[in-house]
N, CA, C and O atoms as CSV, one atom per row, in Angstrom:
chain,resi,resn,atom,element,x,y,z
A,1,MET,N,N,0.842,-1.176,0.000
A,1,MET,CA,C,0.000,0.000,0.000
A,1,MET,C,C,0.888,1.241,0.000
A,1,MET,O,O,1.825,1.360,0.790
A,2,GLU,N,N,0.573,2.142,-0.892
A,2,GLU,CA,C,1.386,3.337,-1.058
A,2,GLU,C,C,0.745,4.494,-0.279
A,2,GLU,O,O,-0.393,4.880,-0.548
A,3,LEU,N,N,1.490,5.038,0.688
A,3,LEU,CA,C,0.964,6.120,1.512
A,3,LEU,C,C,1.113,7.482,0.853
A,3,LEU,O,O,0.292,8.375,1.060
A,4,VAL,N,N,2.141,7.633,0.077
A,4,VAL,CA,C,2.390,8.911,-0.587
A,4,VAL,C,C,1.840,8.816,-2.003
A,4,VAL,O,O,2.198,7.898,-2.741
A,5,PRO,N,N,0.963,9.762,-2.400
A,5,PRO,CA,C,0.427,9.677,-3.749
A,5,PRO,C,C,1.510,9.950,-4.783
A,5,PRO,O,O,2.516,10.600,-4.500
A,6,LYS,N,N,1.283,9.446,-5.965
A,6,LYS,CA,C,2.240,9.693,-7.031
A,6,LYS,C,C,2.282,11.180,-7.323
A,6,LYS,O,O,1.277,11.879,-7.195
A,7,ARG,N,N,3.422,11.644,-7.705
A,7,ARG,CA,C,3.611,13.067,-7.953
A,7,ARG,C,C,2.675,13.567,-9.054
A,7,ARG,O,O,2.128,14.664,-8.940
A,8,GLU,N,N,2.484,12.793,-10.103
A,8,GLU,CA,C,1.623,13.220,-11.196
A,8,GLU,C,C,0.173,13.383,-10.729
A,8,GLU,O,O,-0.499,14.349,-11.091
A,9,THR,N,N,-0.295,12.437,-9.930
A,9,THR,CA,C,-1.661,12.495,-9.428
A,9,THR,C,C,-1.862,13.727,-8.561
A,9,THR,O,O,-2.866,14.427,-8.695
A,10,PHE,N,N,-0.922,13.991,-7.683
A,10,PHE,CA,C,-1.002,15.157,-6.809
A,10,PHE,C,C,-0.994,16.429,-7.634
A,10,PHE,O,O,-1.754,17.356,-7.355
A,11,HIS,N,N,-0.148,16.483,-8.640
A,11,HIS,CA,C,-0.018,17.671,-9.474
A,11,HIS,C,C,-1.326,17.949,-10.231
A,11,HIS,O,O,-1.749,19.102,-10.323
A,12,ILE,N,N,-1.953,16.927,-10.761
A,12,ILE,CA,C,-3.205,17.096,-11.489
A,12,ILE,C,C,-4.310,17.570,-10.545
A,12,ILE,O,O,-5.071,18.473,-10.893
A,13,CYS,N,N,-4.406,16.977,-9.363
A,13,CYS,CA,C,-5.430,17.389,-8.391
A,13,CYS,C,C,-5.203,18.820,-7.936
A,13,CYS,O,O,-6.154,19.590,-7.800
A,14,PHE,N,N,-3.949,19.178,-7.700
A,14,PHE,CA,C,-3.615,20.522,-7.251
A,14,PHE,C,C,-3.969,21.543,-8.325
A,14,PHE,O,O,-4.462,22.624,-8.004
A,15,ASP,N,N,-3.730,21.225,-9.585
A,15,ASP,CA,C,-4.091,22.125,-10.671
A,15,ASP,C,C,-5.600,22.343,-10.741
A,15,ASP,O,O,-6.048,23.466,-10.971
A,16,LYS,N,N,-6.386,21.289,-10.548
A,16,LYS,CA,C,-7.837,21.424,-10.569
A,16,LYS,C,C,-8.321,22.289,-9.409
A,16,LYS,O,O,-9.244,23.088,-9.564
A,17,ILE,N,N,-7.701,22.125,-8.264
A,17,ILE,CA,C,-8.063,22.943,-7.106
A,17,ILE,C,C,-7.731,24.403,-7.375
A,17,ILE,O,O,-8.528,25.286,-7.056
A,18,LEU,N,N,-6.572,24.669,-7.952
A,18,LEU,CA,C,-6.188,26.042,-8.263
A,18,LEU,C,C,-7.130,26.684,-9.269
A,18,LEU,O,O,-7.477,27.859,-9.144
A,19,ILE,N,N,-7.544,25.908,-10.269
A,19,ILE,CA,C,-8.464,26.454,-11.264
A,19,ILE,C,C,-9.795,26.819,-10.607
A,19,ILE,O,O,-10.341,27.887,-10.883
A,20,LEU,N,N,-10.317,25.965,-9.756
A,20,LEU,CA,C,-11.559,26.275,-9.044
A,20,LEU,C,C,-11.383,27.474,-8.127
A,20,LEU,O,O,-12.250,28.345,-8.056
A,21,PHE,N,N,-10.252,27.515,-7.423
A,21,PHE,CA,C,-9.990,28.617,-6.501
A,21,PHE,C,C,-9.929,29.935,-7.254
A,21,PHE,O,O,-10.553,30.920,-6.860
A,22,HIS,N,N,-9.174,29.940,-8.334
A,22,HIS,CA,C,-9.009,31.188,-9.071
A,22,HIS,C,C,-10.304,31.644,-9.713
A,22,HIS,O,O,-10.582,32.842,-9.750
A,23,SER,N,N,-11.089,30.730,-10.212
A,23,SER,CA,C,-12.284,31.154,-10.919
A,23,SER,C,C,-13.372,31.658,-9.974
A,23,SER,O,O,-14.025,32.655,-10.280
A,24,ARG,N,N,-13.581,31.006,-8.852
A,24,ARG,CA,C,-14.682,31.396,-7.970
A,24,ARG,C,C,-14.269,32.379,-6.888
A,24,ARG,O,O,-14.904,33.417,-6.702
A,25,VAL,N,N,-13.215,32.050,-6.189
A,25,VAL,CA,C,-12.813,32.885,-5.057
A,25,VAL,C,C,-12.273,34.219,-5.532
A,25,VAL,O,O,-12.628,35.263,-4.985
A,26,MET,N,N,-11.423,34.197,-6.541
A,26,MET,CA,C,-10.863,35.462,-7.020
A,26,MET,C,C,-11.938,36.344,-7.635
A,26,MET,O,O,-11.861,37.569,-7.547
A,27,GLN,N,N,-12.931,35.736,-8.253
A,27,GLN,CA,C,-14.030,36.523,-8.790
A,27,GLN,C,C,-14.784,37.231,-7.669
A,27,GLN,O,O,-15.121,38.408,-7.793
A,28,ARG,N,N,-15.048,36.519,-6.578
A,28,ARG,CA,C,-15.731,37.130,-5.430
A,28,ARG,C,C,-14.866,38.216,-4.780
A,28,ARG,O,O,-15.362,39.273,-4.393
A,29,VAL,N,N,-13.574,37.935,-4.670
A,29,VAL,CA,C,-12.667,38.924,-4.069
A,29,VAL,C,C,-12.647,40.194,-4.913
A,29,VAL,O,O,-12.754,41.298,-4.378
A,30,LEU,N,N,-12.512,40.044,-6.220
A,30,LEU,CA,C,-12.484,41.217,-7.087
A,30,LEU,C,C,-13.819,41.949,-7.100
A,30,LEU,O,O,-13.845,43.179,-7.100
A,31,GLU,N,N,-14.924,41.218,-7.113
A,31,GLU,CA,C,-16.225,41.873,-7.070
A,31,GLU,C,C,-16.396,42.676,-5.788
A,31,GLU,O,O,-16.893,43.802,-5.818
A,32,THR,N,N,-15.986,42.101,-4.665
A,32,THR,CA,C,-16.098,42.807,-3.390
A,32,THR,C,C,-15.189,44.029,-3.362
A,32,THR,O,O,-15.605,45.108,-2.940
A,33,PHE,N,N,-13.951,43.860,-3.810
A,33,PHE,CA,C,-12.993,44.969,-3.818
A,33,PHE,C,C,-13.478,46.098,-4.718
A,33,PHE,O,O,-13.427,47.267,-4.336
A,34,LEU,N,N,-13.946,45.751,-5.903
A,34,LEU,CA,C,-14.379,46.774,-6.851
A,34,LEU,C,C,-15.703,47.416,-6.459
A,34,LEU,O,O,-15.984,48.544,-6.865
A,35,SER,N,N,-16.519,46.717,-5.677
A,35,SER,CA,C,-17.764,47.339,-5.229
A,35,SER,C,C,-17.498,48.470,-4.231
A,35,SER,O,O,-18.334,49.357,-4.054
A,36,PHE,N,N,-16.342,48.436,-3.588
A,36,PHE,CA,C,-15.964,49.499,-2.655
A,36,PHE,C,C,-15.025,50.519,-3.299
A,36,PHE,O,O,-14.338,51.250,-2.586
A,37,LEU,N,N,-14.983,50.583,-4.611
A,37,LEU,CA,C,-14.085,51.483,-5.308
A,37,LEU,C,C,-14.293,52.952,-4.930
A,37,LEU,O,O,-13.300,53.666,-4.785
A,38,PRO,N,N,-15.523,53.444,-4.761
A,38,PRO,CA,C,-15.674,54.830,-4.307
A,38,PRO,C,C,-15.049,55.085,-2.930
A,38,PRO,O,O,-14.545,56.179,-2.673
A,39,VAL,N,N,-15.080,54.085,-2.048
A,39,VAL,CA,C,-14.445,54.254,-0.730
A,39,VAL,C,C,-12.937,54.361,-0.900
A,39,VAL,O,O,-12.302,55.218,-0.284
A,40,TRP,N,N,-12.359,53.497,-1.730
A,40,TRP,CA,C,-10.906,53.562,-1.946
A,40,TRP,C,C,-10.523,54.892,-2.575
A,40,TRP,O,O,-9.506,55.482,-2.209
A,41,PHE,N,N,-11.330,55.371,-3.522
A,41,PHE,CA,C,-11.073,56.660,-4.155
A,41,PHE,C,C,-11.124,57.780,-3.122
A,41,PHE,O,O,-10.287,58.682,-3.136
A,42,GLY,N,N,-12.100,57.722,-2.233
A,42,GLY,CA,C,-12.207,58.737,-1.190
A,42,GLY,C,C,-11.049,58.688,-0.213
A,42,GLY,O,O,-10.514,59.724,0.179
A,43,LEU,N,N,-10.659,57.469,0.184
A,43,LEU,CA,C,-9.567,57.322,1.148
A,43,LEU,C,C,-8.216,57.739,0.580
A,43,LEU,O,O,-7.466,58.477,1.218
A,44,PHE,N,N,-7.916,57.264,-0.618
A,44,PHE,CA,C,-6.552,57.403,-1.133
A,44,PHE,C,C,-6.359,58.541,-2.117
A,44,PHE,O,O,-5.226,58.831,-2.498
A,45,PHE,N,N,-7.449,59.203,-2.544
A,45,PHE,CA,C,-7.285,60.357,-3.425
A,45,PHE,C,C,-7.925,61.608,-2.843
A,45,PHE,O,O,-7.255,62.626,-2.666
A,46,LEU,N,N,-9.220,61.539,-2.543
A,46,LEU,CA,C,-9.904,62.742,-2.064
A,46,LEU,C,C,-9.398,63.208,-0.700
A,46,LEU,O,O,-9.224,64.406,-0.480
A,47,GLY,N,N,-9.160,62.265,0.220
A,47,GLY,CA,C,-8.677,62.647,1.549
A,47,GLY,C,C,-7.361,63.401,1.511
A,47,GLY,O,O,-7.278,64.503,2.054
A,48,PRO,N,N,-6.318,62.840,0.882
A,48,PRO,CA,C,-5.059,63.585,0.779
A,48,PRO,C,C,-5.189,64.867,-0.041
A,48,PRO,O,O,-4.523,65.859,0.258
A,49,LEU,N,N,-6.035,64.861,-1.070
A,49,LEU,CA,C,-6.231,66.070,-1.864
A,49,LEU,C,C,-6.833,67.181,-1.015
A,49,LEU,O,O,-6.388,68.327,-1.088
A,50,ILE,N,N,-7.828,66.858,-0.221
A,50,ILE,CA,C,-8.443,67.858,0.667
A,50,ILE,C,C,-7.422,68.363,1.683
A,50,ILE,O,O,-7.385,69.557,1.981
A,51,ALA,N,N,-6.593,67.467,2.215
A,51,ALA,CA,C,-5.568,67.879,3.183
A,51,ALA,C,C,-4.552,68.819,2.546
A,51,ALA,O,O,-4.132,69.797,3.164
A,52,GLU,N,N,-4.160,68.523,1.311
A,52,GLU,CA,C,-3.207,69.406,0.628
A,52,GLU,C,C,-3.828,70.757,0.316
A,52,GLU,O,O,-3.164,71.787,0.437
A,53,ILE,N,N,-5.080,70.765,-0.078
A,53,ILE,CA,C,-5.753,72.040,-0.352
A,53,ILE,C,C,-5.856,72.870,0.912
A,53,ILE,O,O,-5.612,74.076,0.881
A,54,ILE,N,N,-6.213,72.247,2.020
A,54,ILE,CA,C,-6.283,72.970,3.302
A,54,ILE,C,C,-4.898,73.476,3.693
A,54,ILE,O,O,-4.743,74.618,4.126
A,55,GLY,N,N,-3.888,72.612,3.537
A,55,GLY,CA,C,-2.534,73.011,3.910
A,55,GLY,C,C,-1.997,74.147,3.065
A,55,GLY,O,O,-1.365,75.060,3.597
A,56,LEU,N,N,-2.231,74.115,1.752
A,56,LEU,CA,C,-1.719,75.163,0.878
A,56,LEU,C,C,-2.545,76.440,0.963
A,56,LEU,O,O,-1.994,77.537,0.875
A,57,SER,N,N,-3.841,76.313,1.131
A,57,SER,CA,C,-4.695,77.503,1.153
A,57,SER,C,C,-4.634,78.248,2.479
A,57,SER,O,O,-4.547,79.476,2.501
A,58,PHE,N,N,-4.678,77.515,3.574
A,58,PHE,CA,C,-4.778,78.140,4.887
A,58,PHE,C,C,-3.516,77.982,5.729
A,58,PHE,O,O,-3.420,78.581,6.800
A,59,GLY,N,N,-2.568,77.208,5.282
A,59,GLY,CA,C,-1.337,77.004,6.035
A,59,GLY,C,C,-1.512,76.126,7.264
A,59,GLY,O,O,-0.704,76.190,8.190
A,60,ILE,N,N,-2.543,75.317,7.282
A,60,ILE,CA,C,-2.823,74.465,8.441
A,60,ILE,C,C,-2.291,73.067,8.162
A,60,ILE,O,O,-2.689,72.418,7.194
A,61,THR,N,N,-1.382,72.610,9.028
A,61,THR,CA,C,-0.883,71.239,8.895
A,61,THR,C,C,-1.213,70.409,10.133
A,61,THR,O,O,-1.308,69.184,10.048
A,62,GLN,N,N,-1.386,71.053,11.267
A,62,GLN,CA,C,-1.741,70.373,12.512
A,62,GLN,C,C,-2.976,71.044,13.101
A,62,GLN,O,O,-3.128,72.263,13.024
A,63,VAL,N,N,-3.841,70.251,13.679
A,63,VAL,CA,C,-5.031,70.774,14.347
A,63,VAL,C,C,-4.869,70.497,15.834
A,63,VAL,O,O,-4.666,69.352,16.239
A,64,THR,N,N,-4.959,71.535,16.641
A,64,THR,CA,C,-4.804,71.392,18.077
A,64,THR,C,C,-6.165,71.111,18.703
A,64,THR,O,O,-7.079,71.934,18.635
A,65,ILE,N,N,-6.281,69.932,19.313
A,65,ILE,CA,C,-7.525,69.563,19.977
A,65,ILE,C,C,-7.525,70.112,21.408
A,65,ILE,O,O,-8.447,70.822,21.809
A,66,ILE,N,N,-6.500,69.780,22.154
A,66,ILE,CA,C,-6.317,70.306,23.503
A,66,ILE,C,C,-4.997,71.082,23.483
A,66,ILE,O,O,-3.948,70.494,23.217
A,67,PRO,N,N,-5.026,72.371,23.754
A,67,PRO,CA,C,-3.806,73.169,23.633
A,67,PRO,C,C,-2.629,72.564,24.406
A,67,PRO,O,O,-2.761,72.173,25.566
A,68,SER,N,N,-1.507,72.500,23.749
A,68,SER,CA,C,-0.215,72.007,24.258
A,68,SER,C,C,-0.243,70.558,24.740
A,68,SER,O,O,0.701,70.110,25.391
A,69,VAL,N,N,-1.309,69.821,24.430
A,69,VAL,CA,C,-1.374,68.425,24.846
A,69,VAL,C,C,-1.562,67.493,23.654
A,69,VAL,O,O,-0.842,66.504,23.520
A,70,PHE,N,N,-2.507,67.797,22.806
A,70,PHE,CA,C,-2.880,66.852,21.759
A,70,PHE,C,C,-3.033,67.568,20.426
A,70,PHE,O,O,-3.950,68.368,20.245
A,71,GLU,N,N,-2.123,67.275,19.484
A,71,GLU,CA,C,-2.226,67.795,18.131
A,71,GLU,C,C,-2.433,66.626,17.186
A,71,GLU,O,O,-1.901,65.537,17.400
A,72,ILE,N,N,-3.207,66.862,16.145
A,72,ILE,CA,C,-3.483,65.811,15.168
A,72,ILE,C,C,-3.244,66.381,13.773
A,72,ILE,O,O,-3.510,67.556,13.518
A,73,SER,N,N,-2.745,65.545,12.884
A,73,SER,CA,C,-2.479,65.970,11.518
A,73,SER,C,C,-3.781,66.176,10.760
A,73,SER,O,O,-4.792,65.537,11.051
A,74,VAL,N,N,-3.742,67.071,9.792
A,74,VAL,CA,C,-4.906,67.304,8.957
A,74,VAL,C,C,-5.247,66.033,8.174
A,74,VAL,O,O,-6.418,65.759,7.911
A,75,TYR,N,N,-4.231,65.264,7.805
A,75,TYR,CA,C,-4.459,64.012,7.089
A,75,TYR,C,C,-5.297,63.033,7.923
A,75,TYR,O,O,-6.129,62.306,7.379
A,76,ALA,N,N,-5.079,63.017,9.222
A,76,ALA,CA,C,-5.830,62.109,10.089
A,76,ALA,C,C,-7.309,62.477,10.148
A,76,ALA,O,O,-8.141,61.655,10.529
A,77,ILE,N,N,-7.630,63.689,9.778
A,77,ILE,CA,C,-9.027,64.116,9.746
A,77,ILE,C,C,-9.614,63.938,8.354
A,77,ILE,O,O,-10.737,63.455,8.210
A,78,THR,N,N,-8.859,64.325,7.328
A,78,THR,CA,C,-9.423,64.350,5.982
A,78,THR,C,C,-9.468,62.980,5.306
A,78,THR,O,O,-10.345,62.754,4.472
A,79,ILE,N,N,-8.564,62.063,5.627
A,79,ILE,CA,C,-8.601,60.735,5.000
A,79,ILE,C,C,-9.851,59.957,5.434
A,79,ILE,O,O,-10.540,59.417,4.568
A,80,PRO,N,N,-10.177,59.873,6.730
A,80,PRO,CA,C,-11.460,59.236,7.077
A,80,PRO,C,C,-12.667,59.993,6.523
A,80,PRO,O,O,-13.683,59.382,6.193
A,81,LEU,N,N,-12.562,61.308,6.420
A,81,LEU,CA,C,-13.643,62.094,5.832
A,81,LEU,C,C,-13.839,61.709,4.357
A,81,LEU,O,O,-14.971,61.569,3.896
A,82,GLY,N,N,-12.736,61.540,3.623
A,82,GLY,CA,C,-12.825,61.106,2.226
A,82,GLY,C,C,-13.412,59.703,2.111
A,82,GLY,O,O,-14.220,59.444,1.219
A,83,GLY,N,N,-13.017,58.798,3.001
A,83,GLY,CA,C,-13.585,57.449,3.001
A,83,GLY,C,C,-15.074,57.457,3.307
A,83,GLY,O,O,-15.844,56.709,2.703
A,84,ALA,N,N,-15.475,58.305,4.247
A,84,ALA,CA,C,-16.905,58.420,4.570
A,84,ALA,C,C,-17.675,58.996,3.386
A,84,ALA,O,O,-18.811,58.599,3.125
A,85,TRP,N,N,-17.061,59.923,2.679
A,85,TRP,CA,C,-17.701,60.496,1.503
A,85,TRP,C,C,-17.870,59.425,0.413
A,85,TRP,O,O,-18.890,59.385,-0.274
A,86,GLY,N,N,-16.864,58.565,0.267
A,86,GLY,CA,C,-16.977,57.446,-0.673
A,86,GLY,C,C,-18.058,56.466,-0.260
A,86,GLY,O,O,-18.801,55.969,-1.106
A,87,GLY,N,N,-18.156,56.180,1.039
A,87,GLY,CA,C,-19.219,55.303,1.536
A,87,GLY,C,C,-20.596,55.906,1.304
A,87,GLY,O,O,-21.545,55.203,0.960
A,88,LEU,N,N,-20.690,57.202,1.495
A,88,LEU,CA,C,-21.948,57.896,1.227
A,88,LEU,C,C,-22.290,57.838,-0.257
A,88,LEU,O,O,-23.460,57.730,-0.625
A,89,ALA,N,N,-21.269,57.910,-1.105
A,89,ALA,CA,C,-21.502,57.812,-2.551
A,89,ALA,C,C,-22.020,56.428,-2.934
A,89,ALA,O,O,-22.860,56.306,-3.826
A,90,ILE,N,N,-21.527,55.385,-2.267
A,90,ILE,CA,C,-22.043,54.037,-2.527
A,90,ILE,C,C,-23.502,53.942,-2.062
A,90,ILE,O,O,-24.350,53.399,-2.771
A,91,TRP,N,N,-23.778,54.461,-0.895
A,91,TRP,CA,C,-25.115,54.355,-0.310
A,91,TRP,C,C,-26.149,55.125,-1.125
A,91,TRP,O,O,-27.244,54.625,-1.380
A,92,ARG,N,N,-25.793,56.362,-1.537
A,92,ARG,CA,C,-26.736,57.192,-2.275
A,92,ARG,C,C,-26.718,56.920,-3.775
A,92,ARG,O,O,-27.689,57.210,-4.474
A,93,GLY,N,N,-25.618,56.366,-4.268
A,93,GLY,CA,C,-25.515,56.081,-5.707
A,93,GLY,C,C,-24.978,57.239,-6.525
A,93,GLY,O,O,-24.982,57.175,-7.755
A,94,ARG,N,N,-24.514,58.300,-5.873
A,94,ARG,CA,C,-23.938,59.449,-6.573
A,94,ARG,C,C,-22.987,60.179,-5.635
A,94,ARG,O,O,-23.061,60.014,-4.417
A,95,TRP,N,N,-22.103,60.978,-6.194
A,95,TRP,CA,C,-21.088,61.670,-5.403
A,95,TRP,C,C,-21.611,62.976,-4.808
A,95,TRP,O,O,-21.227,63.346,-3.698
A,96,ILE,N,N,-22.462,63.661,-5.518
A,96,ILE,CA,C,-22.905,64.981,-5.060
A,96,ILE,C,C,-24.357,64.913,-4.636
A,96,ILE,O,O,-24.925,65.922,-4.217
């Protein structure tokens, strides 16, 4: 009795598993990822763009929450804001 399968048999089975994995799982992964495309756009483009506009227009790079204790970057505020705007665009079906 052979405990280790033949290499050819294992290779053929592994290829069939990979084909099934790639066709079904990757399709679901890509569909899910692409369905959140407005969120990614908001997080990685609109958020930094808004931060740069605020920084260049008003000269603000840090926001003081509690004087001399807690400062936060404008990016830390605008990136989640951009992501929320993208989520709102998905929910409403439009950007504006």
